[in-house]
C-alpha positions in Angstrom: 0.0 0.0 0.0 1.4 3.3 -1.0 2.0 5.7 1.9 0.2 9.0 1.3 0.4 12.3 3.2 -2.9 12.3 5.2 -3.6 16.0 4.5 -3.3 15.5 0.8 -5.5 12.4 1.0 -8.2 14.3 2.8 -8.2 17.1 0.3 -8.8 14.5 -2.4 -12.0 13.6 -0.4 -11.1 9.9 -0.2 -13.0 8.9 -3.3 -11.5 6.6 -6.0 -9.0 6.1 -8.8 -6.4 4.5 -6.5 -8.5 1.9 -4.9 -9.3 -1.8 -5.2 -12.9 -2.7 -5.0 -13.8 -6.3 -4.2 -17.5 -7.3 -4.1 -18.3 -10.4 -2.0 -21.3 -12.6 -2.8 -22.4 -10.2 -5.6 -23.8 -11.7 -8.8 -23.1 -10.0 -12.1 -26.5 -8.5 -12.7 -27.1 -5.9 -15.4 -30.2 -4.8 -13.5 -28.2 -3.5 -10.6 -27.8 0.3 -10.7 -24.6 1.8 -9.5 -24.3 5.4 -8.2 -21.3 7.7 -7.7 -20.7 8.4 -4.0 -18.3 11.2 -3.0 -16.9 10.8 0.5 -16.1 13.8 2.7 -14.0 12.8 5.7 -13.9 14.6 9.1 -10.6 13.6 10.8 -9.5 14.3 14.4 -6.6 16.6 15.0 -3.4 15.1 13.5 0.1 16.6 12.7 0.3 17.8 9.1 3.1 15.4 8.4 0.9 12.3 9.4 0.9 9.7 6.6 -1.8 7.1 5.8 -0.2 3.6 6.0 -3.2 1.5 5.1 -7.0 1.3 5.4 -10.3 0.0 4.2 -13.9 1.1 3.9 -16.4 -1.7 4.0 -20.0 -1.3 2.7 -22.3 -4.1 3.9 -25.8 -4.1 2.1 -28.4 -4.9 4.8 -30.9 -6.7 2.5 -28.6 -9.0 0.6 -25.5 -9.2 2.8 -23.4 -8.2 -0.2 -20.1 -6.5 0.8 -18.0 -3.9 -1.1 -14.5 -3.4 0.3 -12.5 -0.3 -0.8 -8.8 -0.1 -0.1 -7.5 3.3 1.1 -6.0 5.7 0.0 -8.7 6.5 -2.6 -9.3 9.4 -5.0 -12.1 10.2 -7.3 -15.6 8.8 -6.7 -16.8 5.5 -5.4 -19.2 3.5 -7.6 -21.6 1.7 -5.3 -24.6 -0.5 -6.1 -27.9 0.8 -5.0 -28.9 -0.3 -1.5 -29.0 0.3 2.2 -25.6 0.0 3.9 -23.8 -0.2 7.2 -20.3 1.3 6.7 -17.2 0.5 8.7 -13.8 2.1 8.0 -10.4 1.5 9.5 -7.0 3.2 8.8 -3.6 3.3 10.2 -1.7 6.6 10.3 1.9 7.3 11.3 3.8 10.4 12.5 6.7 11.4 14.7 6.0 13.1 18.0 9.0 14.5 19.9 11.3 12.1 18.1 9.1 9.1 18.9 7.4 7.1 16.0 3.7 7.1 16.7 1.2 4.8 14.9 -2.5 5.3 15.5 -5.7 3.5 14.3 -8.7 5.6 13.2 -12.2 4.2 12.7 -15.5 5.3 11.3 -18.9 3.8 11.4 -22.2 4.7 9.8 -25.6 2.9 9.9 -28.4 2.5 7.3 -26.9 4.7 4.7 -29.2 4.7 1.6 -27.5 4.8 -1.8 -30.2 5.6 -4.3 -28.7 8.4 -6.3 -25.4 10.1 -7.0 -24.6 11.6 -3.6 -22.1 12.8 -1.0 -21.4 10.8 2.1 -19.8 12.4 5.3 -17.8 10.1 7.5 -16.5 11.1 11.0 -13.3 9.3 11.9 -12.2 8.9 15.5 -9.1 7.4 17.2 -9.5 3.8 18.2 -7.1 1.5 19.9 -8.1 -2.1 19.2 -5.7 -3.4 21.9 -7.2 -1.3 24.6 -10.4 -3.1 25.2 -10.7 -2.3 28.9 -9.8 1.3 29.8 -10.0 3.8 32.6 -13.4 5.5 32.0 -13.3 7.9 35.0 -10.7 8.8 37.6 -11.8 10.8 40.7 -9.1 11.7 43.2 -9.5 15.3 44.4 -12.5 14.4 46.5 -15.5 16.4 47.6 -14.6 19.4 49.7 -14.9 18.4 53.3 -16.9 20.0 56.1 -14.1 22.3 57.1 -13.8 23.6 53.5 -10.0 23.0 53.5 -9.4 19.6 51.8 -11.2 16.8 50.1 -13.0 13.7 51.4 -11.7 10.3 50.4 -14.7 9.6 48.2 -12.2 8.8 45.4 -12.9 6.1 42.7 -11.9 4.6 39.4 -14.1 3.1 36.7 -13.0 0.5 34.2 -14.9 0.6 30.9 -15.5 -2.1 28.3 -14.7 -0.4 25.0 -15.9 -3.3 22.9 -19.0 -5.0 21.7 -18.1 -8.2 23.6 -18.3 -9.3 27.2 -14.9 -9.0 28.8 -13.6 -10.1 32.2 -11.7 -8.0 34.7 -10.5 -10.8 36.8 -6.8 -10.2 37.6 -6.6 -6.6 36.4 -4.5 -4.4 38.6 -4.7 -0.6 39.3 -1.2 0.7 40.0 -0.1 4.2 41.2 3.3 5.6 40.2 6.1 6.1 42.7 7.3 9.0 40.7 5.6 12.4 41.0 4.9 14.1 37.7 5.7 17.4 39.5 9.3 16.4 40.1 12.2 15.7 37.8 14.7 13.9 39.9 17.9 12.6 38.4 17.3 8.8 38.6 20.4 6.7 38.8 18.9 3.1 39.0 18.6 1.9 35.4 15.5 -0.3 36.1 13.6 2.8 37.2 14.4 4.8 34.1 11.0 5.9 32.8 11.8 4.4 29.4 12.5 1.0 30.9 9.7 0.2 33.4 6.8 1.8 35.2 7.8 2.3 38.8 4.7 1.6 41.0 4.1 2.2 44.7 0.7 0.4 44.9 -0.7 -2.6 43.2 -4.3 -3.6 43.9 -5.8 -6.5 41.9 -9.4 -7.4 41.1 -10.0 -10.9 42.5 -11.3 -13.8 40.4 -10.4 -17.0 38.6 -10.9 -15.8 35.1 -14.6 -15.3 34.4 -15.9 -14.1 37.8 -16.0 -10.4 36.9 -17.8 -9.8 33.6 -17.9 -6.3 32.2 -20.7 -5.9 29.7 -20.2 -4.1 26.4 -20.3 -0.4 26.8 -20.5 -0.7 30.6 -18.2 0.0 33.6 -17.2 -1.4 36.9 -16.7 1.0 39.8 -13.8 0.7 42.3 -13.8 3.0 45.3 -11.7 3.8 48.3 -14.6 3.3 50.8 -18.0 1.9 49.7 -20.1 4.2 51.9 -22.5 7.0 51.4 -20.3 10.0 51.8 -23.3 12.3 51.6 -24.1 11.3 55.2 -20.9 13.2 56.2 -21.0 16.1 53.8 -24.1 17.1 51.8 -23.4 16.8 48.1 -20.7 14.2 48.4 -20.8 10.9 46.5 -22.7 7.7 47.4 -20.4 4.7 46.8 -22.7 2.0 48.1 -23.2 0.9 44.5 -19.5 0.1 44.0 -18.4 -3.2 42.6 -15.1 -3.3 44.6 -13.3 -1.3 47.2 -9.7 -1.3 48.2 -9.4 -2.1 51.9 -6.2 -1.8 54.0 -6.3 -3.9 57.2 -4.3 -2.1 59.9 -3.7 -3.6 63.3 -1.4 -1.0 64.9 -1.7 2.7 65.5 -4.8 4.8 65.4 -5.4 4.8 61.6 -8.2 2.5 60.5 -9.9 1.8 57.1 -13.6 1.4 56.6 -14.8 -1.9 55.2 -18.2 -2.4 53.7 -18.8 -6.2 54.1 -21.3 -6.1 51.2 -18.7 -4.9 48.7 -15.8 -7.1 47.6 -12.3 -6.0 48.4 -9.4 -5.8 45.9 -6.5 -8.1 46.5 -3.6 -6.1 47.9 -0.5 -7.3 46.2 1.7 -4.4 47.3 1.6 -0.9 48.9 4.3 1.4 50.1 2.1 2.5 53.0 2.2 0.8 56.3 -1.3 2.1 57.0 -3.9 2.9 54.3 -3.5 3.9 50.7 -4.9 7.3 49.7 -4.6 8.1 46.0 -3.0 11.5 45.3 -5.6 14.2 45.9 -3.1 16.6 44.3 -3.7 14.6 41.0 0.1 14.6 40.3 0.9 10.9 39.8 0.3 8.4 37.0 -2.0 5.4 37.0 -1.8 2.2 35.0 -4.3 -0.6 34.3 -2.3 -3.8 34.2 -2.9 -7.3 33.0 -0.2 -9.6 34.4 1.1 -12.6 32.5 -0.6 -15.9 33.1 0.6 -17.6 36.3 1.7 -14.5 38.1 0.9 -14.5 41.8 1.3 -11.8 44.4 4.2 -13.6 46.0 6.0 -14.1 42.7 5.4 -10.5 41.7 6.8 -9.1 44.9 9.8 -11.3 44.7 10.6 -10.8 41.0 9.7 -7.1 40.5 11.4 -5.6 43.6 14.0 -2.9 43.1 16.0 -0.3 44.9 15.2 3.2 43.6 18.1 5.6 43.6 18.3 9.3 42.7 20.4 12.3 43.2 19.4 15.4 45.2 20.0 18.9 43.9 23.2 18.9 46.0 24.4 15.7 44.3 23.8 13.3 47.2 22.5 9.9 46.2 19.3 8.7 48.0 17.5 5.4 47.8 14.5 3.4 49.0 12.9 0.1 48.2 9.2 0.9 48.6 8.2 0.3 45.0 7.9 -2.4 42.3 8.6 -2.6 38.6 5.8 -3.0 36.1 6.8 -4.0 32.6 5.3 -1.8 29.9 4.0 -4.8 27.9 1.7 -5.6 30.9 0.0 -2.2 30.8 -3.3 -2.1 28.9 -4.1 1.6 29.7 -2.2 4.4 31.4 -2.9 8.0 32.4 -0.5 10.8 33.5 -2.0 13.5 35.8 -0.6 16.7 37.0 -1.6 20.4 37.5 -0.1 22.5 34.7 1.8 24.8 37.0 4.0 22.1 38.6 4.4 19.6 35.8 8.0 18.5 35.2 7.8 15.1 33.3 5.6 12.0 33.0 6.0 8.9 35.1 4.7 6.7 32.2 6.7 6.3 28.9 5.3 8.1 25.9 4.6 4.6 24.4 1.8 4.4 27.0 0.7 8.0 27.3 2.2 10.8 25.3 1.0 13.7 27.5 -0.7 14.5 30.8 -4.1 15.8 31.9 -4.3 18.6 34.4 -7.2 19.0 36.8 -6.3 22.7 37.0 -3.7 25.2 35.7 -2.8 26.0 39.3 -1.4 23.6 41.8 -3.4 24.9 44.8 -6.8 25.4 43.3 -9.9 25.0 45.5 -12.0 24.6 42.4 -10.5 21.2 41.8 -12.6 19.6 44.5 -15.6 17.7 43.2 -14.1 17.3 39.8 -13.2 14.1 38.0 -11.2 13.1 34.9 -13.7 11.6 32.4 -12.7 10.0 29.1 -14.3 11.7 26.0 -16.7 9.9 23.7 -15.3 9.3 20.3 -18.1 7.4 18.5 -20.5 4.6 18.5 -19.8 0.9 17.8 -21.6 -1.1 15.1 -23.7 -2.6 18.0 -24.6 0.8 19.3 -22.3 1.0 22.3 -20.4 4.2 23.1 -16.7 4.1 22.2 -14.5 6.1 24.5 -11.6 8.0 23.0 -8.3 6.3 23.5 -5.3 7.8 21.6 -2.7 7.2 24.4 -2.7 11.0 24.7 -4.4 12.0 28.0 -4.5 15.7 27.3 -6.7 14.9 24.3 -8.6 11.9 25.6 -9.9 13.3 28.9 -11.9 16.2 30.1 -12.4 17.6 33.6 -16.0 17.7 34.7 -18.1 17.6 37.8 -18.0 14.3 39.6 -21.8 14.4 39.7 -22.1 14.1 35.9 
């Protein structure tokens, strides 16, 4: 397939002199009327140097089941038999971002498109990652402003969304928080902790199950909370988490700090935490989070043993510091990752650009009282052939997420 500058391809309106058309299950019938269809494409924001690597448009006629497949790039006009069609398109584009080669998949879908005359068809393309079938849908960490009006409650939560048209299972998925702050740029000296080599995690909480115990329906989410209680009983307007699917619970037997456990909501398995008491996700929203699928056969004991490391770094004065309260997560285990940080204090991302190319800020300012009660919500990019919402997943958090009220 010839590589074509995407901007030039769009200007040619993706219609056809350079395409191959293959009709499946279509009889040669002189009575079939063909019409010229000009395609206008609406593409998401891409660098001007992005190139189209390959792609197809598939027209499926709903009455006969006949299929017309068109290879992209295409120029001119499509000649399509009369009928009513569902349309599905996929293409791969490539570009360079800050010296890193980036390859993205774009998709378009349209339903019940009637071809009965020479006409123009508008197609909206959206980013789509076929490998990221389960993704973070929402992340809420700042909390609702507490009764004193000075800080947030711990009514934090994550949702994991099924971005496909098939039932998927969340058994064994882990939510991990970065050891590294995105608001610091320490000089790391331990090679294993170089951001390009591994994700350095300070917490690893895993959804229990034997493989098919935690189904996530197509276009639906599961909700994982800190404490599965009705926070509205403490502060009016806070969130009610009694509908949670899971909570993370830290059993503490010494000291005065205690966690709250709702016996009616299942607990995550705690594989590792740096904290000797309870884990509180960063209310400053300045760390990174990863959704991890471990290789088959991995256990908590094996993980802790094999993925331990000593993290070393240099202070501004040149003194080497170290600690061992973290574990290594291989990037091939991560199925979704998000960098978070207020704009004012951002230094660098704890996740490699191969997982997330940017970061999402809850606010421009670091100390912003308006951040309370706000969540990170993944944008909607389209609708699947089965009618389920597809959430945007371009591995670019600044583009994929918006900050909205947690009540939405």
